N, C-alpha and C positions, 0 to 999 in steps of 0.2 A: 424421154423424148419420143421413143417408139411405143406403140400401144400394146404389144403382145408379150406373152410369157411362154417360155419353152422349158422342157425338161430334157436334159441330155443324159443318156444312159451309156455307160461304157462297161463292156463285159469284163468281169473279173474271173479268173479261172474257176475255182470251185465255189466262190463266194457269191455268185449271181451277178448282179449289176450295180455299179456305183452310180448314184443318181445326183444330178446337179440341176437345180431350178434357177433359171435366169429370167429376170424381169427387164422390161424396157428394150425388147428386140422387135425387129420387123420381119414378119413372115409373109411371103408373097408366093402365090401359086397354090396348086392343089393336085391331088391324085384324081384320076378319072378312070372309068371303066367303060368299055364298049363291047358289044357282042361281035364276035368274029367267027370266021368259018370253022375254026377248031377250038371253040371255047370262048374265053373272055380275054381281051387284050387290056392290059393296064398301062396307062400312060401317066407319068408324073414328072413334074418339073417344079421344084420348090426352091426358092432362094430365101435364106435367112440371114439378116444383117444383125450382127451383135456388136454394140459399141465396145471399144477397148475397155475391158474389165479384166479382173484377174481370173480368167476362165481358160480352160484347155479343151478345145474341140478338135477331134481328129477324124480323118476318113475312117468309116466303119462304125462310128458312134451312131446310136439310134437317137432321133430327136422327135419328141412329141410336142404338138402344139397344145399349150396350156400347162397346168400344174399336174404333173403325173405322180402317181403313187409308187412306192417301192415295189419292185417286181423281182421274181426269181427266174422268169423265162420270157422270151420275146413274145410268146403267145398270150401273155397277160397284158400286153399294151392296149390301152384304150385311146379313144380320140384319133385324130389324124396324126400319122407319124411317117418319118422318112429315114432312110439310111444315108448318112453324110457320104458323099462321093468325092467332093473336093472342098478344101478349106484354104482360103487365101486372105492375106492381110492387106488392107489398103490404108495408107496414111499419107494424104495429100493436103491436109489442112482444111478439110471441109466438115460439115455436120454429119456426113455419111461415112466418115472414117471408122474403121473397125474391122471385124472379121466377117467375111462373106462365105457362107456355107451353101453349097448346091447339093441337092440330093433327090432321091426318088424312093 
């Protein structure tokens, strides 16, 4: 139903990151940068809607827009990515039911 793919990374103690690729999600928003008096200000407001699937997304997970590769550190992330700050479930009987993730 939705046109985007995301990759969710969850930090595993010494084993690096567990990677889960999810198709059919909706990614809305982007990160932006602006020059400020004391460097660069970054502003981000991204919402991701994931249909009810057998997936587990938690605050603190890293989410990459697109199909991400296996990584061993956060510095290896490519493409646009966010850190999940809030995760909520919505089930009201509509086409938009699912998990809503907000992050920056």
